[in-house]
Structure formats: structure tokens, C-alpha cells
BAKOL-135715 format. One line per field, with one value per residue (C-alpha): residue number from 1; x, z, y. Coordinates in nm, 3 decimals, decimal comma, always signed. Example, Ala and Ser with C-alpha at 12.3 -4.5 7.8 and 13.67 -1.06 7.14 Angstrom:
REM BAKOL-135715
nr <- c(1_2)
u <- c(+1,230_+1,367)
w <- c(+0,780_+0,714)
v <- c(-0,450_-0,106)
END
This chain:
REM BAKOL-135715
nr <- c(1_2_3_4_5_6_7_8_9_10_11_12_13_14_15_16_17_18_19_20_21_22_23_24_25_26_27_28_29_30_31_32_33_34_35_36_37_38_39_40_41_42_43_44_45_46_47_48_49_50_51_52_53_54_55_56_57_58_59_60_61_62_63_64_65_66_67_68_69_70_71_72_73_74_75_76_77_78_79_80_81_82_83_84_85_86_87_88_89_90_91_92_93_94_95_96_97_98_99_100_101_102_103_104_105_106_107_108_109_110_111_112_113_114_115_116_117_118_119_120_121_122_123)
u <- c(+7,423_+7,694_+7,903_+8,204_+8,388_+8,708_+8,842_+9,094_+9,409_+9,704_+10,037_+10,160_+10,557_+10,748_+10,550_+10,245_+9,845_+9,594_+9,227_+9,057_+8,739_+8,489_+8,121_+7,882_+7,620_+7,341_+7,340_+7,265_+7,610_+7,559_+7,551_+7,893_+8,233_+8,460_+8,817_+9,148_+9,336_+9,662_+9,863_+10,176_+10,369_+10,507_+10,351_+10,016_+9,770_+9,830_+9,531_+9,573_+9,280_+8,957_+8,649_+8,383_+7,923_+7,958_+8,263_+8,391_+8,632_+8,902_+9,242_+9,548_+9,841_+10,173_+10,316_+10,074_+10,022_+9,969_+10,009_+9,637_+9,300_+8,963_+8,687_+8,321_+8,025_+7,709_+7,467_+7,679_+7,759_+8,136_+8,467_+8,768_+9,139_+9,284_+9,658_+9,921_+10,352_+10,344_+10,613_+10,721_+10,686_+10,317_+10,317_+10,030_+9,700_+9,471_+9,172_+8,840_+8,617_+8,285_+8,224_+7,876_+8,012_+7,984_+8,415_+8,652_+9,062_+9,038_+9,087_+8,865_+8,614_+8,530_+8,326_+8,311_+8,554_+8,635_+8,878_+9,117_+9,253_+9,630_+9,837_+10,180_+10,473_+10,755_+11,075)
w <- c(-1,534_-1,258_-1,172_-0,917_-0,906_-0,728_-0,586_-0,359_-0,561_-0,574_-0,560_-0,241_-0,008_+0,172_+0,452_+0,419_+0,408_+0,147_+0,162_-0,172_-0,163_-0,416_-0,408_-0,635_-0,785_-0,998_-0,832_-0,471_-0,217_+0,050_-0,050_-0,207_-0,186_-0,281_-0,304_-0,403_-0,667_-0,812_-1,095_-1,145_-1,547_-1,667_-1,435_-1,434_-1,212_-0,884_-0,547_-0,310_-0,019_-0,011_+0,245_+0,215_+0,205_+0,570_+0,687_+0,870_+0,690_+0,563_+0,352_+0,249_+0,014_+0,189_+0,146_+0,248_+0,561_+0,872_+0,684_+0,467_+0,611_+0,386_+0,538_+0,393_+0,442_+0,322_+0,377_+0,170_-0,060_-0,051_+0,055_+0,126_+0,092_+0,420_+0,354_+0,571_+0,589_+0,191_+0,016_-0,339_-0,417_-0,310_-0,627_-0,945_-1,038_-0,757_-0,889_-0,684_-0,763_-0,711_-0,673_-0,672_-0,398_-0,088_-0,074_-0,242_-0,321_-0,679_-0,932_-1,205_-0,962_-0,990_-1,244_-1,200_-1,202_-1,138_-1,395_-1,141_-0,984_-0,952_-0,652_-0,666_-0,362_-0,407_-0,190)
v <- c(+12,360_+12,303_+12,581_+12,580_+12,930_+13,003_+13,297_+13,376_+13,291_+13,626_+13,677_+13,588_+13,616_+13,315_+13,143_+13,408_+13,270_+13,271_+13,154_+13,045_+13,030_+12,759_+12,854_+12,582_+12,655_+12,460_+12,096_+12,044_+12,048_+11,923_+11,528_+11,576_+11,521_+11,843_+11,885_+12,100_+12,038_+12,208_+12,254_+12,371_+12,486_+12,222_+11,972_+11,696_+11,809_+11,691_+11,647_+11,864_+11,809_+11,679_+11,709_+11,434_+11,579_+11,587_+11,715_+11,466_+11,261_+11,524_+11,428_+11,597_+11,473_+11,497_+11,771_+12,027_+11,861_+12,073_+12,384_+12,350_+12,300_+12,219_+12,269_+12,348_+12,550_+12,322_+12,595_+12,835_+12,638_+12,633_+12,516_+12,696_+12,571_+12,783_+12,789_+12,891_+12,895_+12,892_+12,835_+12,863_+12,546_+12,588_+12,750_+12,647_+12,738_+12,584_+12,412_+12,331_+11,990_+11,824_+11,447_+11,317_+11,093_+11,146_+11,100_+11,047_+11,158_+10,992_+11,304_+11,081_+11,066_+11,494_+11,533_+11,923_+12,098_+12,500_+12,732_+12,728_+13,066_+13,160_+13,134_+13,228_+13,232_+13,424_+13,355)
END
């Protein structure tokens, strides 16, 4: 059974930083794409960032470019999202997800999801 477990979400002030972590168990990790998505209250889930199986390709949604960094450690089956210069509009539940593909930016190509971790940015 594949499990994704996120951690690291909490309350932070505007301009602060957080690092989210997501550990995958139950399947091979080093040949799949990993992504971060978020869902704010009353809004649909949106793509935030993705990283290819080997870490060579990363893609970000425009609103987080230059502030967020996605990275992975295949030896630890873990993907990270470093979030800097946080803004109130970054407040959301953040989900990590795994795709059977080596790289993907399409939400419907991610078949495995974590339970989410809450990030709240106060103004």
C-alpha cells in the first residue's frame, strides 16, 4: 500500500519561511515524479510545483516562482518544499502527490496523495 506522509505545516508570519516534507512508503520512489499542490478555503486544488524522478526538471506555478523550491532525496524517499517570503495568499492545505510518470504537471496524472498539511500565513 502506497502512503504519502506530509509534515512541516504551521502558522507563520508574512515574510517567513517553512519547509514541508513528504515521505513515501510502499513503492519505489526513485523513478516517479513528485508534486506539491495546495487548496485554499473555497477554492479548487491547484498545482504548486513538481520535480522529475531524478530531480533534473522542476516546474513551478507562476505565483511561487523565485520563492519556493522543490527538492527530493531519493535515498530517503522524501520530497521537500522550501517556502520563502511567504504571503497570506499562500495560506492553504498543502498536499504532496506521486505520479507513475517520470515527470508530470497534470493533476490527473497523480494517483497517490497525502493527507495534507496546513500552512497559515498571518498578515
